[in-house]
N, CA, C and O atoms as a CHARMM CRD file, in Angstrom:
* protein
*
  400
    1    1 MET  N     16.65300  27.12700-102.15700 PROA 1      0.00000
    2    1 MET  CA    15.75400  26.38700-103.01400 PROA 1      0.00000
    3    1 MET  C     16.59800  25.63000-104.08100 PROA 1      0.00000
    4    1 MET  O     17.46800  26.23700-104.70500 PROA 1      0.00000
    5    2 THR  N     16.35400  24.33200-104.29200 PROA 2      0.00000
    6    2 THR  CA    17.04100  23.52600-105.19900 PROA 2      0.00000
    7    2 THR  C     16.39000  23.58800-106.60000 PROA 2      0.00000
    8    2 THR  O     15.16400  23.48500-106.63300 PROA 2      0.00000
    9    3 THR  N     17.03400  23.73800-107.71000 PROA 3      0.00000
   10    3 THR  CA    16.56700  23.78500-108.98300 PROA 3      0.00000
   11    3 THR  C     16.70200  22.33200-109.58200 PROA 3      0.00000
   12    3 THR  O     17.72400  21.67200-109.39000 PROA 3      0.00000
   13    4 THR  N     15.71200  21.89200-110.26300 PROA 4      0.00000
   14    4 THR  CA    15.80900  20.59200-110.97100 PROA 4      0.00000
   15    4 THR  C     16.58500  20.70100-112.22400 PROA 4      0.00000
   16    4 THR  O     16.22200  21.51100-113.07700 PROA 4      0.00000
   17    5 PRO  N     17.68000  19.91500-112.41700 PROA 5      0.00000
   18    5 PRO  CA    18.36000  20.01100-113.66200 PROA 5      0.00000
   19    5 PRO  C     17.54300  19.67200-114.90100 PROA 5      0.00000
   20    5 PRO  O     16.58500  18.90400-114.81600 PROA 5      0.00000
   21    6 THR  N     17.91400  20.24300-116.06700 PROA 6      0.00000
   22    6 THR  CA    17.16700  19.89900-117.25000 PROA 6      0.00000
   23    6 THR  C     17.39300  18.42700-117.78700 PROA 6      0.00000
   24    6 THR  O     18.33800  17.77000-117.35000 PROA 6      0.00000
   25    7 ASN  N     16.64100  17.97800-118.60800 PROA 7      0.00000
   26    7 ASN  CA    16.71700  16.60500-119.17700 PROA 7      0.00000
   27    7 ASN  C     16.79400  15.47400-118.11100 PROA 7      0.00000
   28    7 ASN  O     17.47800  14.45900-118.24300 PROA 7      0.00000
   29    8 THR  N     16.00800  15.77000-117.03300 PROA 8      0.00000
   30    8 THR  CA    16.12600  14.76200-115.88700 PROA 8      0.00000
   31    8 THR  C     15.10600  13.58300-116.27900 PROA 8      0.00000
   32    8 THR  O     14.16000  13.74600-117.05000 PROA 8      0.00000
   33    9 PRO  N     15.40800  12.45200-115.68400 PROA 9      0.00000
   34    9 PRO  CA    14.52700  11.28600-115.94600 PROA 9      0.00000
   35    9 PRO  C     13.13000  11.58900-115.29600 PROA 9      0.00000
   36    9 PRO  O     13.02300  12.35700-114.34000 PROA 9      0.00000
   37   10 ILE  N     12.11900  10.97300-115.84300 PROA 10     0.00000
   38   10 ILE  CA    10.71200  11.22700-115.40900 PROA 10     0.00000
   39   10 ILE  C     10.51200  11.05000-113.89300 PROA 10     0.00000
   40   10 ILE  O      9.76000  11.79000-113.25800 PROA 10     0.00000
   41   11 ASP  N     11.24400   9.99500-113.30800 PROA 11     0.00000
   42   11 ASP  CA    11.08400   9.69600-111.90000 PROA 11     0.00000
   43   11 ASP  C     12.12200  10.45300-110.96300 PROA 11     0.00000
   44   11 ASP  O     12.27000  10.08900-109.79600 PROA 11     0.00000
   45   12 TYR  N     12.77000  11.41900-111.45300 PROA 12     0.00000
   46   12 TYR  CA    13.80100  12.16700-110.76500 PROA 12     0.00000
   47   12 TYR  C     13.12800  12.86900-109.67000 PROA 12     0.00000
   48   12 TYR  O     12.05700  13.45200-109.83700 PROA 12     0.00000
   49   13 LYS  N     13.80300  12.81400-108.44900 PROA 13     0.00000
   50   13 LYS  CA    13.40300  13.59500-107.28400 PROA 13     0.00000
   51   13 LYS  C     14.67200  14.23100-106.67100 PROA 13     0.00000
   52   13 LYS  O     15.71200  13.57300-106.63400 PROA 13     0.00000
   53   14 ALA  N     14.62100  15.42400-106.21600 PROA 14     0.00000
   54   14 ALA  CA    15.82300  16.09000-105.66100 PROA 14     0.00000
   55   14 ALA  C     16.20300  15.51900-104.32300 PROA 14     0.00000
   56   14 ALA  O     17.33100  15.68300-103.86000 PROA 14     0.00000
   57   15 ASP  N     15.21200  14.81700-103.67400 PROA 15     0.00000
   58   15 ASP  CA    15.50100  14.17100-102.34800 PROA 15     0.00000
   59   15 ASP  C     14.84200  12.80400-102.37800 PROA 15     0.00000
   60   15 ASP  O     13.63200  12.67100-102.55500 PROA 15     0.00000
   61   16 ASN  N     15.75300  11.71200-102.18300 PROA 16     0.00000
   62   16 ASN  CA    15.33100  10.40200-102.26000 PROA 16     0.00000
   63   16 ASN  C     14.91300   9.98500-100.85000 PROA 16     0.00000
   64   16 ASN  O     14.72100   8.78900-100.62600 PROA 16     0.00000
   65   17 GLY  N     14.75600  10.92200 -99.85900 PROA 17     0.00000
   66   17 GLY  CA    14.31000  10.49100 -98.49900 PROA 17     0.00000
   67   17 GLY  C     15.50800  10.53500 -97.67000 PROA 17     0.00000
   68   17 GLY  O     15.37500  10.51000 -96.44700 PROA 17     0.00000
   69   18 HSD  N     16.74400  10.60100 -98.23800 PROA 18     0.00000
   70   18 HSD  CA    18.00000  10.61700 -97.46600 PROA 18     0.00000
   71   18 HSD  C     18.78900  11.81600 -97.66000 PROA 18     0.00000
   72   18 HSD  O     19.96300  11.89200 -97.29800 PROA 18     0.00000
   73   19 GLY  N     18.09600  12.84000 -98.28100 PROA 19     0.00000
   74   19 GLY  CA    18.88500  14.11300 -98.59200 PROA 19     0.00000
   75   19 GLY  C     19.69800  14.19200 -99.90500 PROA 19     0.00000
   76   19 GLY  O     20.37000  15.18500-100.18500 PROA 19     0.00000
   77   20 LYS  N     19.60900  13.11600-100.68400 PROA 20     0.00000
   78   20 LYS  CA    20.33100  13.04800-101.94100 PROA 20     0.00000
   79   20 LYS  C     19.38400  12.90600-103.14700 PROA 20     0.00000
   80   20 LYS  O     18.25500  12.45600-102.94800 PROA 20     0.00000
   81   21 PRO  N     19.74800  13.23800-104.30500 PROA 21     0.00000
   82   21 PRO  CA    18.91100  13.05300-105.50000 PROA 21     0.00000
   83   21 PRO  C     18.69300  11.57600-105.84700 PROA 21     0.00000
   84   21 PRO  O     19.53300  10.76700-105.45100 PROA 21     0.00000
   85   22 THR  N     17.64900  11.16500-106.54300 PROA 22     0.00000
   86   22 THR  CA    17.40200   9.88600-106.95500 PROA 22     0.00000
   87   22 THR  C     18.26900   9.50300-108.18800 PROA 22     0.00000
   88   22 THR  O     18.45600   8.31900-108.47200 PROA 22     0.00000
   89   23 HSD  N     18.76200  10.46000-108.87100 PROA 23     0.00000
   90   23 HSD  CA    19.58000  10.12300-109.99800 PROA 23     0.00000
   91   23 HSD  C     20.75000  11.20000-110.02600 PROA 23     0.00000
   92   23 HSD  O     20.64600  12.32100-109.52900 PROA 23     0.00000
   93   24 LEU  N     21.84400  10.72500-110.65600 PROA 24     0.00000
   94   24 LEU  CA    23.01600  11.59600-110.86200 PROA 24     0.00000
   95   24 LEU  C     23.32600  11.76700-112.33700 PROA 24     0.00000
   96   24 LEU  O     23.12900  10.83200-113.11400 PROA 24     0.00000
   97   25 CYS  N     23.76400  12.83100-112.70900 PROA 25     0.00000
   98   25 CYS  CA    24.14900  13.15300-114.11000 PROA 25     0.00000
   99   25 CYS  C     25.63000  12.99700-114.31700 PROA 25     0.00000
  100   25 CYS  O     26.39500  13.73900-113.70000 PROA 25     0.00000
  101   26 THR  N     26.10200  12.05700-115.16800 PROA 26     0.00000
  102   26 THR  CA    27.48900  11.87300-115.42400 PROA 26     0.00000
  103   26 THR  C     28.09000  13.09100-116.25700 PROA 26     0.00000
  104   26 THR  O     27.35600  13.95300-116.74000 PROA 26     0.00000
  105   27 LYS  N     29.41500  13.10200-116.38500 PROA 27     0.00000
  106   27 LYS  CA    29.94400  14.23400-117.06000 PROA 27     0.00000
  107   27 LYS  C     29.55900  14.15800-118.52500 PROA 27     0.00000
  108   27 LYS  O     29.54500  15.20900-119.16500 PROA 27     0.00000
  109   28 SER  N     29.26800  13.09700-119.07500 PROA 28     0.00000
  110   28 SER  CA    28.87000  12.91900-120.48300 PROA 28     0.00000
  111   28 SER  C     27.44200  13.31500-120.66700 PROA 28     0.00000
  112   28 SER  O     26.99000  13.34000-121.81200 PROA 28     0.00000
  113   29 GLY  N     26.62700  13.65200-119.56200 PROA 29     0.00000
  114   29 GLY  CA    25.32700  14.05300-119.63400 PROA 29     0.00000
  115   29 GLY  C     24.29300  12.87300-119.47300 PROA 29     0.00000
  116   29 GLY  O     23.08400  13.10400-119.48100 PROA 29     0.00000
  117   30 LYS  N     24.77300  11.67900-119.33700 PROA 30     0.00000
  118   30 LYS  CA    23.95000  10.54800-119.09400 PROA 30     0.00000
  119   30 LYS  C     23.46700  10.54400-117.64200 PROA 30     0.00000
  120   30 LYS  O     24.21300  10.96100-116.75600 PROA 30     0.00000
  121   31 TRP  N     22.20200  10.07100-117.36500 PROA 31     0.00000
  122   31 TRP  CA    21.80300   9.94900-115.99600 PROA 31     0.00000
  123   31 TRP  C     21.84300   8.51900-115.52400 PROA 31     0.00000
  124   31 TRP  O     21.49700   7.58200-116.24400 PROA 31     0.00000
  125   32 ILE  N     22.28500   8.38200-114.26900 PROA 32     0.00000
  126   32 ILE  CA    22.29500   7.00100-113.67500 PROA 32     0.00000
  127   32 ILE  C     21.55000   7.09700-112.28600 PROA 32     0.00000
  128   32 ILE  O     21.46600   8.16200-111.67400 PROA 32     0.00000
  129   33 ALA  N     21.03300   5.94800-111.84700 PROA 33     0.00000
  130   33 ALA  CA    20.41000   5.88000-110.51500 PROA 33     0.00000
  131   33 ALA  C     21.50000   6.20300-109.50400 PROA 33     0.00000
  132   33 ALA  O     22.66200   5.82800-109.65900 PROA 33     0.00000
  133   34 THR  N     21.06700   6.93400-108.43300 PROA 34     0.00000
  134   34 THR  CA    22.10200   7.19200-107.38200 PROA 34     0.00000
  135   34 THR  C     22.42400   5.94500-106.65400 PROA 34     0.00000
  136   34 THR  O     21.51300   5.29600-106.13800 PROA 34     0.00000
  137   35 PRO  N     23.77400   5.53000-106.57000 PROA 35     0.00000
  138   35 PRO  CA    24.12000   4.30200-105.89000 PROA 35     0.00000
  139   35 PRO  C     23.69400   4.30200-104.43800 PROA 35     0.00000
  140   35 PRO  O     23.71800   5.34500-103.78500 PROA 35     0.00000
  141   36 LYS  N     23.30800   3.16400-103.92900 PROA 36     0.00000
  142   36 LYS  CA    22.89800   3.01600-102.50700 PROA 36     0.00000
  143   36 LYS  C     24.13500   3.52100-101.61300 PROA 36     0.00000
  144   36 LYS  O     25.28400   3.16700-101.87700 PROA 36     0.00000
  145   37 GLY  N     23.86100   4.27500-100.65800 PROA 37     0.00000
  146   37 GLY  CA    24.86400   4.82000 -99.77300 PROA 37     0.00000
  147   37 GLY  C     25.63100   5.98500-100.37200 PROA 37     0.00000
  148   37 GLY  O     26.63600   6.37500 -99.77700 PROA 37     0.00000
  149   38 TYR  N     25.23400   6.59300-101.53300 PROA 38     0.00000
  150   38 TYR  CA    25.91800   7.69000-102.09100 PROA 38     0.00000
  151   38 TYR  C     25.92800   8.85500-101.17700 PROA 38     0.00000
  152   38 TYR  O     24.91100   9.21000-100.58300 PROA 38     0.00000
  153   39 ARG  N     27.12600   9.48300-101.05600 PROA 39     0.00000
  154   39 ARG  CA    27.32000  10.79100-100.40300 PROA 39     0.00000
  155   39 ARG  C     28.51800  11.40900-100.98100 PROA 39     0.00000
  156   39 ARG  O     29.28800  10.70900-101.63900 PROA 39     0.00000
  157   40 THR  N     28.74600  12.66200-100.79400 PROA 40     0.00000
  158   40 THR  CA    29.93900  13.25800-101.18900 PROA 40     0.00000
  159   40 THR  C     30.93200  13.56200-100.15500 PROA 40     0.00000
  160   40 THR  O     30.53100  13.81700 -99.01900 PROA 40     0.00000
  161   41 ARG  N     32.20700  13.56400-100.42800 PROA 41     0.00000
  162   41 ARG  CA    33.19200  13.73700 -99.49100 PROA 41     0.00000
  163   41 ARG  C     33.54200  15.30100 -99.45700 PROA 41     0.00000
  164   41 ARG  O     32.97400  16.07400-100.23000 PROA 41     0.00000
  165   42 GLU  N     34.36900  15.67800 -98.65600 PROA 42     0.00000
  166   42 GLU  CA    34.67700  17.15000 -98.47000 PROA 42     0.00000
  167   42 GLU  C     35.25600  17.63800 -99.77800 PROA 42     0.00000
  168   42 GLU  O     35.05200  18.80000-100.13100 PROA 42     0.00000
  169   43 ASP  N     35.96000  16.81500-100.50200 PROA 43     0.00000
  170   43 ASP  CA    36.53400  17.23900-101.82700 PROA 43     0.00000
  171   43 ASP  C     35.60500  17.17000-102.96300 PROA 43     0.00000
  172   43 ASP  O     35.99300  17.43700-104.10000 PROA 43     0.00000
  173   44 GLY  N     34.30100  16.79600-102.68900 PROA 44     0.00000
  174   44 GLY  CA    33.34300  16.78800-103.71000 PROA 44     0.00000
  175   44 GLY  C     33.25600  15.46500-104.51200 PROA 44     0.00000
  176   44 GLY  O     32.31100  15.28100-105.27900 PROA 44     0.00000
  177   45 LEU  N     34.18000  14.59200-104.35100 PROA 45     0.00000
  178   45 LEU  CA    34.09200  13.27800-105.07500 PROA 45     0.00000
  179   45 LEU  C     33.14000  12.33600-104.42500 PROA 45     0.00000
  180   45 LEU  O     32.85700  12.49400-103.23800 PROA 45     0.00000
  181   46 PRO  N     32.61700  11.34200-105.14300 PROA 46     0.00000
  182   46 PRO  CA    31.72300  10.37200-104.46000 PROA 46     0.00000
  183   46 PRO  C     32.39500   9.64600-103.41700 PROA 46     0.00000
  184   46 PRO  O     33.60000   9.41300-103.51300 PROA 46     0.00000
  185   47 SER  N     31.67900   9.24800-102.37100 PROA 47     0.00000
  186   47 SER  CA    32.30500   8.58000-101.28600 PROA 47     0.00000
  187   47 SER  C     32.24300   7.01600-101.43500 PROA 47     0.00000
  188   47 SER  O     32.88800   6.23200-100.73900 PROA 47     0.00000
  189   48 HSD  N     31.42100   6.69300-102.38600 PROA 48     0.00000
  190   48 HSD  CA    31.23100   5.18600-102.47500 PROA 48     0.00000
  191   48 HSD  C     32.46800   4.68900-103.22100 PROA 48     0.00000
  192   48 HSD  O     33.06500   5.39700-104.03200 PROA 48     0.00000
  193   49 VAL  N     32.83200   3.41800-102.90700 PROA 49     0.00000
  194   49 VAL  CA    34.08600   2.81500-103.44100 PROA 49     0.00000
  195   49 VAL  C     33.84000   2.30000-104.86200 PROA 49     0.00000
  196   49 VAL  O     34.79000   2.27200-105.64400 PROA 49     0.00000
  197   50 TYR  N     32.65600   1.90000-105.23600 PROA 50     0.00000
  198   50 TYR  CA    32.42200   1.42800-106.54400 PROA 50     0.00000
  199   50 TYR  C     31.33900   2.28000-107.26300 PROA 50     0.00000
  200   50 TYR  O     30.37400   2.77500-106.67900 PROA 50     0.00000
  201   51 ALA  N     31.59500   2.39900-108.57900 PROA 51     0.00000
  202   51 ALA  CA    30.62700   3.24800-109.40800 PROA 51     0.00000
  203   51 ALA  C     30.51000   2.57200-110.79000 PROA 51     0.00000
  204   51 ALA  O     31.38000   1.81900-111.22900 PROA 51     0.00000
  205   52 ARG  N     29.42700   2.87600-111.41600 PROA 52     0.00000
  206   52 ARG  CA    29.14200   2.59900-112.80900 PROA 52     0.00000
  207   52 ARG  C     29.54000   3.71400-113.64800 PROA 52     0.00000
  208   52 ARG  O     29.13900   4.83800-113.34300 PROA 52     0.00000
  209   53 ILE  N     30.30400   3.54200-114.70400 PROA 53     0.00000
  210   53 ILE  CA    30.74500   4.57200-115.55900 PROA 53     0.00000
  211   53 ILE  C     29.92800   4.66100-116.83100 PROA 53     0.00000
  212   53 ILE  O     29.87900   3.71400-117.61600 PROA 53     0.00000
  213   54 ASP  N     29.28000   5.81400-117.03600 PROA 54     0.00000
  214   54 ASP  CA    28.50400   6.15500-118.23300 PROA 54     0.00000
  215   54 ASP  C     27.51500   4.94100-118.43400 PROA 54     0.00000
  216   54 ASP  O     27.41200   4.46000-119.56200 PROA 54     0.00000
  217   55 GLY  N     26.83400   4.46500-117.45300 PROA 55     0.00000
  218   55 GLY  CA    25.75000   3.45800-117.59300 PROA 55     0.00000
  219   55 GLY  C     26.22800   2.00900-117.86000 PROA 55     0.00000
  220   55 GLY  O     25.45200   1.15800-118.29500 PROA 55     0.00000
  221   56 ALA  N     27.52100   1.75600-117.58900 PROA 56     0.00000
  222   56 ALA  CA    27.96700   0.37100-117.78200 PROA 56     0.00000
  223   56 ALA  C     27.28400  -0.58300-116.88400 PROA 56     0.00000
  224   56 ALA  O     26.81300  -0.15900-115.82900 PROA 56     0.00000
  225   57 ARG  N     27.19000  -1.77000-117.18500 PROA 57     0.00000
  226   57 ARG  CA    26.54400  -2.82500-116.43600 PROA 57     0.00000
  227   57 ARG  C     27.34000  -3.16800-115.24200 PROA 57     0.00000
  228   57 ARG  O     26.76500  -3.36200-114.17100 PROA 57     0.00000
  229   58 GLU  N     28.65900  -3.26100-115.35100 PROA 58     0.00000
  230   58 GLU  CA    29.45000  -3.60300-114.24500 PROA 58     0.00000
  231   58 GLU  C     29.99200  -2.43400-113.31900 PROA 58     0.00000
  232   58 GLU  O     30.20000  -1.32400-113.80800 PROA 58     0.00000
  233   59 TRP  N     30.21100  -2.68700-112.01800 PROA 59     0.00000
  234   59 TRP  CA    30.67500  -1.72100-111.23500 PROA 59     0.00000
  235   59 TRP  C     32.19800  -1.70200-111.17700 PROA 59     0.00000
  236   59 TRP  O     32.80100  -2.77500-111.21400 PROA 59     0.00000
  237   60 VAL  N     32.82500  -0.60000-111.09100 PROA 60     0.00000
  238   60 VAL  CA    34.33600  -0.47900-111.06900 PROA 60     0.00000
  239   60 VAL  C     34.70100   0.23500-109.76500 PROA 60     0.00000
  240   60 VAL  O     33.92900   1.01200-109.20300 PROA 60     0.00000
  241   61 LYS  N     35.91700  -0.07200-109.31800 PROA 61     0.00000
  242   61 LYS  CA    36.37400   0.58900-108.02600 PROA 61     0.00000
  243   61 LYS  C     36.90300   1.93600-108.36400 PROA 61     0.00000
  244   61 LYS  O     37.71500   2.11700-109.27100 PROA 61     0.00000
  245   62 VAL  N     36.40100   2.91500-107.57600 PROA 62     0.00000
  246   62 VAL  CA    36.82300   4.30700-107.78400 PROA 62     0.00000
  247   62 VAL  C     38.18000   4.46600-107.18200 PROA 62     0.00000
  248   62 VAL  O     38.37100   4.02000-106.05100 PROA 62     0.00000
  249   63 PRO  N     39.13600   5.06100-107.83500 PROA 63     0.00000
  250   63 PRO  CA    40.52400   5.27600-107.17000 PROA 63     0.00000
  251   63 PRO  C     40.42300   6.14400-105.97600 PROA 63     0.00000
  252   63 PRO  O     39.53400   6.98500-105.84200 PROA 63     0.00000
  253   64 SER  N     41.40000   5.90900-105.07200 PROA 64     0.00000
  254   64 SER  CA    41.54000   6.71100-103.91800 PROA 64     0.00000
  255   64 SER  C     42.09600   8.15600-104.21400 PROA 64     0.00000
  256   64 SER  O     42.63500   8.42800-105.28700 PROA 64     0.00000
  257   65 THR  N     41.95200   8.94600-103.32500 PROA 65     0.00000
  258   65 THR  CA    42.45200  10.35100-103.42400 PROA 65     0.00000
  259   65 THR  C     44.02100  10.21900-103.57600 PROA 65     0.00000
  260   65 THR  O     44.60700  10.97900-104.34700 PROA 65     0.00000
  261   66 GLU  N     44.65000   9.34200-102.90900 PROA 66     0.00000
  262   66 GLU  CA    46.15200   9.19400-103.05700 PROA 66     0.00000
  263   66 GLU  C     46.56500   8.72600-104.43400 PROA 66     0.00000
  264   66 GLU  O     47.61100   9.14800-104.92700 PROA 66     0.00000
  265   67 GLU  N     45.77900   7.86100-105.08300 PROA 67     0.00000
  266   67 GLU  CA    46.04000   7.35300-106.41400 PROA 67     0.00000
  267   67 GLU  C     45.80800   8.51100-107.37400 PROA 67     0.00000
  268   67 GLU  O     46.59500   8.68300-108.30500 PROA 67     0.00000
  269   68 LEU  N     44.79400   9.28800-107.19500 PROA 68     0.00000
  270   68 LEU  CA    44.52400  10.36700-108.05500 PROA 68     0.00000
  271   68 LEU  C     45.71200  11.36400-107.98600 PROA 68     0.00000
  272   68 LEU  O     46.20800  11.76400-109.04000 PROA 68     0.00000
  273   69 GLU  N     46.18800  11.78300-106.77800 PROA 69     0.00000
  274   69 GLU  CA    47.31700  12.64600-106.56900 PROA 69     0.00000
  275   69 GLU  C     48.57000  12.07600-107.27100 PROA 69     0.00000
  276   69 GLU  O     49.29100  12.81100-107.94600 PROA 69     0.00000
  277   70 ALA  N     48.81300  10.79900-107.11100 PROA 70     0.00000
  278   70 ALA  CA    50.00200  10.21500-107.72800 PROA 70     0.00000
  279   70 ALA  C     49.92700  10.36200-109.25400 PROA 70     0.00000
  280   70 ALA  O     50.93500  10.68200-109.88500 PROA 70     0.00000
  281   71 TRP  N     48.74800  10.13400-109.86200 PROA 71     0.00000
  282   71 TRP  CA    48.70700  10.20800-111.30800 PROA 71     0.00000
  283   71 TRP  C     48.79600  11.69800-111.79200 PROA 71     0.00000
  284   71 TRP  O     49.26200  11.95800-112.90200 PROA 71     0.00000
  285   72 VAL  N     48.36600  12.62100-110.98300 PROA 72     0.00000
  286   72 VAL  CA    48.61300  14.04300-111.36100 PROA 72     0.00000
  287   72 VAL  C     50.09700  14.41100-111.40600 PROA 72     0.00000
  288   72 VAL  O     50.57300  15.08600-112.31900 PROA 72     0.00000
  289   73 SER  N     50.79100  13.94500-110.39700 PROA 73     0.00000
  290   73 SER  CA    52.27800  14.21800-110.29100 PROA 73     0.00000
  291   73 SER  C     53.04900  13.47600-111.29400 PROA 73     0.00000
  292   73 SER  O     54.11900  13.93800-111.69100 PROA 73     0.00000
  293   74 ASP  N     52.54400  12.24400-111.78400 PROA 74     0.00000
  294   74 ASP  CA    53.31100  11.47500-112.64600 PROA 74     0.00000
  295   74 ASP  C     53.03000  11.86200-114.11700 PROA 74     0.00000
  296   74 ASP  O     53.77300  11.49200-115.02600 PROA 74     0.00000
  297   75 SER  N     51.94100  12.61300-114.31400 PROA 75     0.00000
  298   75 SER  CA    51.56000  13.10500-115.66900 PROA 75     0.00000
  299   75 SER  C     51.03700  11.85800-116.52000 PROA 75     0.00000
  300   75 SER  O     51.03100  11.91900-117.74900 PROA 75     0.00000
  301   76 VAL  N     50.62800  10.79700-115.87500 PROA 76     0.00000
  302   76 VAL  CA    49.89800   9.75400-116.53900 PROA 76     0.00000
  303   76 VAL  C     48.76600   9.28000-115.62400 PROA 76     0.00000
  304   76 VAL  O     48.79000   9.52700-114.41800 PROA 76     0.00000
  305   77 CYS  N     47.80300   8.61900-116.18900 PROA 77     0.00000
  306   77 CYS  CA    46.58600   8.28000-115.45900 PROA 77     0.00000
  307   77 CYS  C     46.04900   6.95600-115.94300 PROA 77     0.00000
  308   77 CYS  O     46.23900   6.63400-117.11600 PROA 77     0.00000
  309   78 GLU  N     45.38700   6.16500-115.11300 PROA 78     0.00000
  310   78 GLU  CA    44.74500   4.92600-115.47000 PROA 78     0.00000
  311   78 GLU  C     43.29500   5.27500-115.95500 PROA 78     0.00000
  312   78 GLU  O     42.66200   6.27100-115.60600 PROA 78     0.00000
  313   79 THR  N     42.88300   4.32100-116.79200 PROA 79     0.00000
  314   79 THR  CA    41.46600   4.34600-117.19500 PROA 79     0.00000
  315   79 THR  C     40.71900   3.27100-116.36000 PROA 79     0.00000
  316   79 THR  O     41.38500   2.48000-115.69300 PROA 79     0.00000
  317   80 PRO  N     39.41700   3.21200-116.36900 PROA 80     0.00000
  318   80 PRO  CA    38.76200   2.09000-115.58000 PROA 80     0.00000
  319   80 PRO  C     39.11400   0.78300-116.13400 PROA 80     0.00000
  320   80 PRO  O     38.89800  -0.20100-115.42700 PROA 80     0.00000
  321   81 ASP  N     39.63900   0.62400-117.32900 PROA 81     0.00000
  322   81 ASP  CA    40.01100  -0.64700-118.00500 PROA 81     0.00000
  323   81 ASP  C     41.56900  -0.99700-117.58300 PROA 81     0.00000
  324   81 ASP  O     42.09900  -2.07500-117.85200 PROA 81     0.00000
  325   82 GLY  N     42.16700  -0.00500-116.93700 PROA 82     0.00000
  326   82 GLY  CA    43.54900  -0.29400-116.55000 PROA 82     0.00000
  327   82 GLY  C     44.63800   0.20000-117.45700 PROA 82     0.00000
  328   82 GLY  O     45.83300   0.01300-117.22600 PROA 82     0.00000
  329   83 ASP  N     44.15600   0.85200-118.52200 PROA 83     0.00000
  330   83 ASP  CA    45.09900   1.35500-119.58600 PROA 83     0.00000
  331   83 ASP  C     45.78800   2.59900-118.98400 PROA 83     0.00000
  332   83 ASP  O     45.21500   3.22900-118.09600 PROA 83     0.00000
  333   84 ILE  N     47.05100   2.98600-119.46100 PROA 84     0.00000
  334   84 ILE  CA    47.71000   4.14600-118.95200 PROA 84     0.00000
  335   84 ILE  C     47.60600   5.16500-120.07000 PROA 84     0.00000
  336   84 ILE  O     48.00300   4.87600-121.19900 PROA 84     0.00000
  337   85 VAL  N     47.09100   6.33400-119.79300 PROA 85     0.00000
  338   85 VAL  CA    46.84700   7.40000-120.73800 PROA 85     0.00000
  339   85 VAL  C     47.33900   8.75300-120.11600 PROA 85     0.00000
  340   85 VAL  O     47.79400   8.79400-118.97200 PROA 85     0.00000
  341   86 GLU  N     47.23000   9.82700-120.89600 PROA 86     0.00000
  342   86 GLU  CA    47.57700  11.14300-120.36700 PROA 86     0.00000
  343   86 GLU  C     46.34100  11.57200-119.44300 PROA 86     0.00000
  344   86 GLU  O     45.20200  11.17800-119.69700 PROA 86     0.00000
  345   87 PRO  N     46.62100  12.36600-118.40000 PROA 87     0.00000
  346   87 PRO  CA    45.53200  12.80200-117.45100 PROA 87     0.00000
  347   87 PRO  C     44.30000  13.42600-118.17900 PROA 87     0.00000
  348   87 PRO  O     43.16800  13.26200-117.72400 PROA 87     0.00000
  349   88 ASP  N     44.51600  14.09200-119.23200 PROA 88     0.00000
  350   88 ASP  CA    43.33100  14.81200-119.90100 PROA 88     0.00000
  351   88 ASP  C     42.64600  13.92400-120.93800 PROA 88     0.00000
  352   88 ASP  O     41.71000  14.36900-121.60300 PROA 88     0.00000
  353   89 HSD  N     43.08600  12.69900-121.08600 PROA 89     0.00000
  354   89 HSD  CA    42.42400  11.78300-121.99700 PROA 89     0.00000
  355   89 HSD  C     40.94200  11.62500-121.58800 PROA 89     0.00000
  356   89 HSD  O     40.69300  11.59200-120.38200 PROA 89     0.00000
  357   90 PRO  N     39.94800  11.52600-122.47100 PROA 90     0.00000
  358   90 PRO  CA    38.52900  11.40300-122.08600 PROA 90     0.00000
  359   90 PRO  C     38.21100  10.14000-121.20600 PROA 90     0.00000
  360   90 PRO  O     37.22400  10.15100-120.46900 PROA 90     0.00000
  361   91 HSD  N     38.99700   9.11800-121.27800 PROA 91     0.00000
  362   91 HSD  CA    38.67700   7.89400-120.63700 PROA 91     0.00000
  363   91 HSD  C     39.51900   7.82500-119.29000 PROA 91     0.00000
  364   91 HSD  O     39.38300   6.84300-118.56000 PROA 91     0.00000
  365   92 SER  N     40.37000   8.83800-118.95700 PROA 92     0.00000
  366   92 SER  CA    41.11800   8.79700-117.76000 PROA 92     0.00000
  367   92 SER  C     40.23100   9.02000-116.50900 PROA 92     0.00000
  368   92 SER  O     39.22800   9.73400-116.53600 PROA 92     0.00000
  369   93 TRP  N     40.65400   8.38400-115.45300 PROA 93     0.00000
  370   93 TRP  CA    39.85300   8.62900-114.14400 PROA 93     0.00000
  371   93 TRP  C     39.77500  10.09600-113.86300 PROA 93     0.00000
  372   93 TRP  O     38.69900  10.53500-113.45900 PROA 93     0.00000
  373   94 LEU  N     40.82200  10.93400-114.03400 PROA 94     0.00000
  374   94 LEU  CA    40.74600  12.31900-113.79200 PROA 94     0.00000
  375   94 LEU  C     39.56100  12.97600-114.62600 PROA 94     0.00000
  376   94 LEU  O     38.77000  13.75800-114.09800 PROA 94     0.00000
  377   95 SER  N     39.49800  12.64200-115.83300 PROA 95     0.00000
  378   95 SER  CA    38.45200  13.18100-116.72300 PROA 95     0.00000
  379   95 SER  C     37.05900  12.75900-116.31900 PROA 95     0.00000
  380   95 SER  O     36.11700  13.55000-116.26800 PROA 95     0.00000
  381   96 ILE  N     36.97700  11.46100-116.03200 PROA 96     0.00000
  382   96 ILE  CA    35.59000  10.85000-115.71500 PROA 96     0.00000
  383   96 ILE  C     35.09900  11.46300-114.42600 PROA 96     0.00000
  384   96 ILE  O     33.90600  11.73800-114.30100 PROA 96     0.00000
  385   97 LEU  N     35.98000  11.68900-113.45300 PROA 97     0.00000
  386   97 LEU  CA    35.61600  12.32300-112.14900 PROA 97     0.00000
  387   97 LEU  C     35.45500  13.77200-112.29400 PROA 97     0.00000
  388   97 LEU  O     35.08500  14.42100-111.31600 PROA 97     0.00000
  389   98 GLY  N     35.70200  14.36600-113.45300 PROA 98     0.00000
  390   98 GLY  CA    35.54400  15.76600-113.59400 PROA 98     0.00000
  391   98 GLY  C     36.58700  16.68700-112.93100 PROA 98     0.00000
  392   98 GLY  O     36.33900  17.83900-112.57600 PROA 98     0.00000
  393   99 LEU  N     37.81400  16.05000-112.79300 PROA 99     0.00000
  394   99 LEU  CA    38.88100  16.81700-112.17600 PROA 99     0.00000
  395   99 LEU  C     39.74900  17.58300-113.13200 PROA 99     0.00000
  396   99 LEU  O     40.52600  18.45600-112.74400 PROA 99     0.00000
  397  100 ILE  N     39.59600  17.22700-114.43500 PROA 100    0.00000
  398  100 ILE  CA    40.35200  17.83400-115.53300 PROA 100    0.00000
  399  100 ILE  C     39.28400  18.29700-116.58700 PROA 100    0.00000
  400  100 ILE  O     39.64200  18.84900-117.62700 PROA 100    0.00000
């Protein structure tokens, strides 16, 4: 049995008719509509190529697993804006995706 998360949007449903929820909660606690075609990969990351970060209007390309692995080994990471920061920086892709 699936439990509905707290603070959900009024129109939240655990199943949108395709086995996924109608909304996703970002790491910062904000709710976004589930992107069309959303599913998770085996590693738990979103499978879609583009995502909206914390309710932004524009879509940004989600880094590949290979890019994420390179950033971990280099001890630097990009932000969605293309800045280079430490991996645990709150705006790094590793932080946004909940990997750190």
